[in-house]
C-alpha positions in Angstrom: 0.0 0.0 0.0 3.0 2.4 0.4 3.2 2.8 -3.4 -0.4 3.8 -3.5 -0.3 6.2 -0.6 2.6 8.0 -2.2 0.8 8.5 -5.5 -0.3 12.2 -5.9 -3.9 11.2 -6.8 -4.3 8.4 -4.2 -7.3 10.3 -2.6 -9.3 10.4 -5.9 -11.0 7.1 -5.2 -10.9 3.5 -6.5 -13.4 2.5 -9.2 -14.3 -0.7 -11.0 -15.5 -0.6 -14.6 -17.3 -3.6 -16.0 -17.8 -3.8 -19.8 -20.7 -5.8 -21.3 -19.9 -5.7 -25.0 -23.2 -6.9 -26.6 -25.9 -4.8 -28.2 -29.1 -5.6 -30.1 -28.0 -3.3 -32.9 -24.9 -1.2 -33.7 -25.7 2.6 -33.6 -24.3 4.3 -36.7 -22.4 7.0 -34.6 -20.9 4.6 -32.0 -17.2 3.7 -31.9 -17.4 1.9 -28.6 -16.4 -1.8 -28.3 -19.9 -3.2 -28.9 -20.9 -6.3 -30.8 -24.2 -7.7 -32.2 -24.6 -11.5 -32.0 -27.4 -13.6 -33.5 -27.3 -15.9 -30.5 -27.4 -14.4 -27.0 -24.2 -15.0 -25.0 -23.9 -17.6 -22.3 -24.2 -15.4 -19.3 -23.1 -18.1 -16.8 -19.9 -18.6 -18.8 -19.3 -14.8 -18.8 -20.0 -14.6 -15.0 -17.2 -17.2 -14.4 -14.8 -15.2 -16.6 -15.7 -11.9 -15.0 -15.0 -13.5 -11.6 -11.5 -14.6 -12.7 -10.6 -11.3 -14.2 -11.8 -9.5 -11.0 -9.6 -11.8 -9.0 -6.6 -11.0 -11.2 -7.0 -7.2 -10.8 -7.5 -7.6 -7.1 -4.2 -9.4 -6.9 -2.6 -6.5 -8.7 -4.3 -3.9 -6.5 -5.1 -5.4 -3.1 -6.4 -3.6 -0.1 -8.5 -1.0 -1.9 -11.9 0.3 -1.0 -14.2 0.5 -4.0 -15.9 3.9 -4.2 -17.8 3.3 -7.4 -18.8 0.6 -9.9 -19.9 1.2 -13.4 -21.5 -1.3 -15.8 -20.9 0.1 -19.3 -21.0 -1.2 -22.9 -22.4 -2.3 -25.2 -25.7 -2.5 -23.5 -25.4 -3.7 -19.9 -29.2 -3.7 -19.5 -29.3 -6.8 -21.7 -27.8 -8.7 -18.7 -30.0 -10.6 -16.3 -30.3 -9.2 -12.8 -28.7 -12.3 -11.5 -25.6 -11.7 -13.7 -25.2 -8.2 -12.4 -25.6 -9.5 -8.8 -23.0 -12.2 -9.3 -20.5 -9.7 -10.6 -21.1 -7.3 -7.7 -20.7 -10.2 -5.3 -17.3 -11.0 -6.9 -16.2 -7.4 -6.5 -17.2 -7.5 -2.9 -15.4 -10.8 -2.3 -12.0 -9.3 -3.4 -12.2 -5.7 -2.2 -13.9 -3.7 0.5 -16.8 -1.8 -0.8 -17.7 1.6 0.6 -21.2 1.6 2.1 -21.9 4.7 0.0 -20.5 3.1 -3.2 -22.2 4.4 -6.4 -23.2 1.5 -8.6 -24.3 2.7 -12.0 -25.7 0.6 -14.9 -26.1 2.0 -18.5 -29.4 1.1 -20.0 -31.3 1.6 -23.3 -34.8 2.9 -22.7 -36.7 0.2 -24.5 -39.7 -1.3 -22.7 -38.0 -4.7 -22.4 -34.9 -3.3 -20.7 -36.8 -1.0 -18.4 -38.7 -4.1 -17.3 -35.5 -5.3 -15.7 -34.9 -2.2 -13.6 -36.5 -3.8 -10.5 -34.1 -6.8 -10.8 -31.1 -4.5 -11.2 -32.1 -2.6 -8.1 -32.5 -5.8 -6.1 -29.0 -6.9 -7.4 -27.4 -3.8 -5.9 -27.5 -1.1 -8.7 -28.4 2.3 -7.2 -28.1 4.5 -10.2 -29.0 4.1 -13.9 -27.8 6.0 -16.9 -30.3 6.0 -19.8 -29.2 6.4 -23.5 -32.2 8.5 -24.6 -30.2 10.5 -27.2 -33.2 12.5 -28.6 -36.8 13.3 -27.8 -38.3 13.1 -31.2 -38.9 10.0 -33.2 -37.5 11.2 -36.6 -34.1 12.0 -35.0 -34.1 8.7 -33.0 -34.6 6.8 -36.2 -31.8 8.7 -37.9 -29.5 7.9 -35.0 -30.3 4.2 -35.3 -32.0 4.0 -32.0 -34.5 1.2 -31.3 -36.9 3.1 -29.0 -39.4 5.9 -29.5 -39.5 9.2 -27.6 -42.5 7.9 -25.8 -40.7 4.7 -24.7 -37.8 6.8 -23.6 -39.8 9.0 -21.3 -41.7 6.0 -20.0 -38.3 4.3 -19.1 -37.2 7.5 -17.3 -40.4 7.3 -15.2 -39.7 3.7 -14.4 -36.1 4.6 -13.5 -37.5 7.3 -11.1 -39.6 4.7 -9.4 -36.7 2.3 -8.6 -33.7 4.6 -8.3 -33.1 7.8 -6.3 -30.3 8.6 -8.7 -30.6 8.4 -12.5 -29.2 10.2 -15.5 -29.9 10.3 -19.2 -28.0 11.2 -22.3 -28.9 13.4 -25.3 -27.0 14.1 -28.5 -27.1 17.5 -30.1 -25.8 19.0 -33.3 -27.4 16.0 -34.9 -28.2 17.8 -38.2 -28.0 21.3 -39.7 -31.7 21.6 -39.2 -31.3 21.6 -35.4 -31.4 25.3 -34.5 -30.6 26.7 -31.0 -34.4 27.4 -30.6 -35.3 23.7 -31.4 -32.5 22.4 -29.1 -33.6 24.8 -26.3 -37.1 23.4 -26.5 -35.9 19.8 -26.4 -33.5 20.5 -23.6 -36.2 22.3 -21.5 -38.4 19.2 -22.0 -35.6 16.9 -21.0 -34.9 18.9 -17.8 -38.5 18.5 -16.9 -37.9 14.8 -16.6 -34.4 14.9 -15.2 -33.8 14.5 -11.5 -30.2 15.5 -11.0 -28.0 14.7 -13.9 -27.8 15.0 -17.7 -25.1 14.0 -20.2 -25.2 16.2 -23.3 -22.9 15.2 -26.1 -22.2 17.1 -29.4 -22.4 14.6 -32.2 -18.9 13.8 -33.6 -18.1 11.7 -36.6 -15.9 8.9 -35.3 -13.5 7.1 -37.7 -14.8 3.6 -38.8 -18.4 4.2 -37.9 -21.4 4.0 -40.3 -21.8 7.8 -39.9 -18.1 8.3 -40.9 -18.7 6.3 -44.2 -21.9 8.3 -44.9 -20.2 11.6 -44.1 -17.2 10.9 -46.4 -19.6 9.9 -49.2 -21.4 13.2 -48.9 -24.6 11.5 -47.7 -24.6 12.9 -44.1 -24.5 16.6 -43.2 -23.7 17.9 -39.7 -23.7 21.5 -38.4 -20.6 23.6 -39.1 -18.3 24.4 -36.1 -19.9 27.9 -35.7 -23.4 26.3 -35.5 -22.1 23.6 -33.1 -20.6 26.3 -30.9 -24.0 28.1 -30.8 -25.7 24.9 -29.7 -23.0 24.4 -27.0 -23.6 27.9 -25.7 -27.4 27.2 -25.6 -26.7 24.0 -23.6 -24.7 25.9 -21.0 -27.3 28.7 -20.7 -30.3 26.4 -20.4 -28.8 23.9 -17.9 -27.4 26.7 -15.7 -30.8 28.4 -15.6 -32.4 25.2 -14.4 -29.9 24.4 -11.7 -28.0 21.7 -13.6 -24.7 23.6 -14.4 -21.9 22.1 -16.4 -19.3 20.4 -14.2 -17.5 18.6 -17.0 -17.5 19.4 -20.7 -20.5 17.1 -21.5 -22.0 16.6 -18.1 -24.4 18.7 -16.0 -25.7 18.1 -12.5 -27.3 19.6 -9.5 -24.5 20.4 -6.9 -23.6 17.1 -5.2 -25.2 14.9 -7.8 -22.2 14.6 -10.1 -21.3 11.1 -11.4 -18.9 9.8 -8.8 -17.5 7.1 -11.0 -16.5 9.5 -13.8 -15.0 11.9 -11.2 -12.6 9.1 -10.3 -11.4 9.2 -14.0 -11.3 13.0 -14.2 -9.5 13.3 -10.9 -7.0 10.7 -12.2 -7.8 8.1 -9.6 -7.3 4.4 -9.9 -9.8 2.1 -11.7 -9.8 -1.5 -12.6 -11.2 -2.3 -16.1 -13.0 -5.7 -16.3 -14.4 -7.3 -19.5 -13.7 -7.2 -23.3 -12.0 -4.0 -24.4 -12.0 -2.4 -20.9 -9.3 0.0 -19.9 -7.8 0.5 -16.4 -5.2 2.5 -14.5 -3.8 0.8 -11.4 -0.9 1.8 -9.1 1.3 -1.1 -8.3 4.8 -1.6 -6.9 6.0 -1.0 -10.4 4.3 2.3 -10.8 1.1 3.5 -12.4 0.1 0.9 -15.0 -2.0 1.3 -18.1 -4.2 -1.7 -18.8 -6.5 -2.7 -21.6 -8.0 -6.1 -22.5 -8.7 -8.1 -25.6 -11.7 -6.4 -27.5 -13.2 -9.4 -29.2 -15.7 -11.0 -26.7 -15.1 -14.6 -27.7 -11.3 -14.3 -27.7 -11.5 -12.4 -24.4 -13.5 -15.3 -23.0 -11.1 -18.0 -24.2 -8.1 -16.1 -22.9 -9.6 -15.5 -19.4 -10.5 -19.2 -19.2 -7.0 -20.2 -20.2 -4.9 -17.6 -18.4 -7.1 -15.9 -15.7 -7.1 -12.6 -17.5 -7.1 -11.1 -21.0 -4.8 -8.1 -20.7 -3.3 -7.0 -24.0 -1.7 -3.9 -22.6 0.2 -3.8 -19.3 2.4 -0.7 -19.6 4.2 1.3 -16.9 3.3 5.0 -17.5 6.2 7.4 -17.5 6.1 10.6 -15.5 5.5 12.6 -18.7 2.6 10.4 -19.7 1.0 10.7 -16.3 1.2 14.5 -16.4 -0.3 14.5 -19.9 -3.2 12.2 -18.9 -3.8 14.3 -15.8 -4.1 17.4 -17.9 -6.3 15.7 -20.5 -8.7 14.4 -17.8 -8.7 17.2 -15.3 -9.1 20.1 -17.8 -12.5 18.6 -18.8 -13.7 19.6 -15.4 -15.0 23.1 -14.6 -12.9 23.0 -11.4 -9.8 22.4 -13.5 -6.5 21.0 -12.3 -4.0 21.5 -9.5 -0.6 22.6 -10.8 1.1 21.0 -7.8 -0.4 17.6 -8.6 0.7 18.0 -12.2 4.2 18.7 -11.0 4.2 15.7 -8.6 3.1 13.4 -11.5 5.2 14.8 -14.3 8.3 15.6 -12.4 8.3 19.2 -13.7 6.2 22.4 -13.3 3.9 23.8 -15.9 5.6 26.5 -18.0 4.7 29.8 -16.3 5.0 31.8 -19.5 2.8 29.4 -21.5 0.2 29.5 -18.7 0.2 33.3 -18.7 -0.1 33.4 -22.5 -3.1 31.1 -22.4 -4.7 33.2 -19.7 -4.2 36.3 -21.8 -5.8 34.5 -24.7 -8.8 33.8 -22.5 -8.4 30.0 -23.0 -7.3 29.3 -19.4 -8.2 30.9 -16.1 -7.2 30.8 -12.5 -9.6 29.4 -9.9 -9.5 29.4 -6.1 -6.6 27.6 -4.5 -4.4 28.2 -7.5 -6.2 25.7 -9.7 -6.2 26.2 -13.5 -9.3 25.6 -15.6 -10.3 25.9 -19.2 -12.5 28.9 -20.0 -15.7 28.3 -22.0 -13.7 29.2 -25.2 -10.9 26.9 -24.0 -13.3 24.1 -23.5 -14.2 24.2 -27.2 -10.5 23.8 -28.1 -9.6 21.4 -25.3 -7.2 19.1 -27.3 -5.2 22.1 -28.5 -5.2 23.6 -25.0 -3.9 20.4 -23.4 -1.2 20.0 -26.1 0.0 23.6 -25.6 0.2 23.2 -21.8 1.9 19.8 -22.0 4.6 20.9 -24.5 
């Protein structure tokens, strides 16, 4: 534990991410590790593999207390409640679990999956995140979603019945026809159904997706950067007015209702990644390690059964890499980063002249306690801002 205690972000929490890689259909904008199978997977076989991989990570990072657990995908709501329960039991068998541990499960808002919410709650899930994505049927169809707006709002109502904490996602800048006025109306409607948290993502064309192929063929139009920026500004204005201010570039919450799991990532804490294509960052006696697993579900399963894990990346991160990752994650947050933590990770201080120049350009600002944060303009150019600071 000495190596962990000495790490500059040891107090950021310890999270477990569990990846369920299967979906009923592949959304055309999605570049996540998700797979469609004609035959449903053998959940008992996957439970056994998850147990073995959890045991492997616990051996690498013993003695931790789990502050958050997140079931992502893919579509975790395709799992049976018993499968979720078995995985949570395995996590609890290898690590201490904080009594206030946040346990989130991502779900699609179809009526079938919403029907499982009671089982998920009984299994130990205490927060759901719903992939609503749009509140009109034409846009849902264009996004390749398998639910209607009515089904989505019904699922939100079911989530409210079983979970004190829930969130849902919307995608904006979906087409050039989406004006700030239309997005404002949709967002106002969404906030009327949101309890405490919304994730609001600007559509991006990811390489290798169906939307990428359509876009390159000239068959898909998206708003230009100026129109996208106007929609982003509308997002900030409307959510702040209704008491769900932005706390991370794409996430909005009532104060105290932020997603604790994602805060572990953004504060550069430790997390164990379990399942096909999962990523992790664990601090061991060798240093802070970057982990990733085999992406193909069937190959992942065979490797775990044969070797006890399916890691394909197990790399010690250099001080420079840790500093870069801390900037990339922390500057997504409205609260920004602590320059002293960066210096402890990277082994060098931020360049004072470069910081002053970025502040003068109104891309960076100082916050209480000496923290540095991206301005609203800086947030729109975050990758360039991070590259400039890290240089």
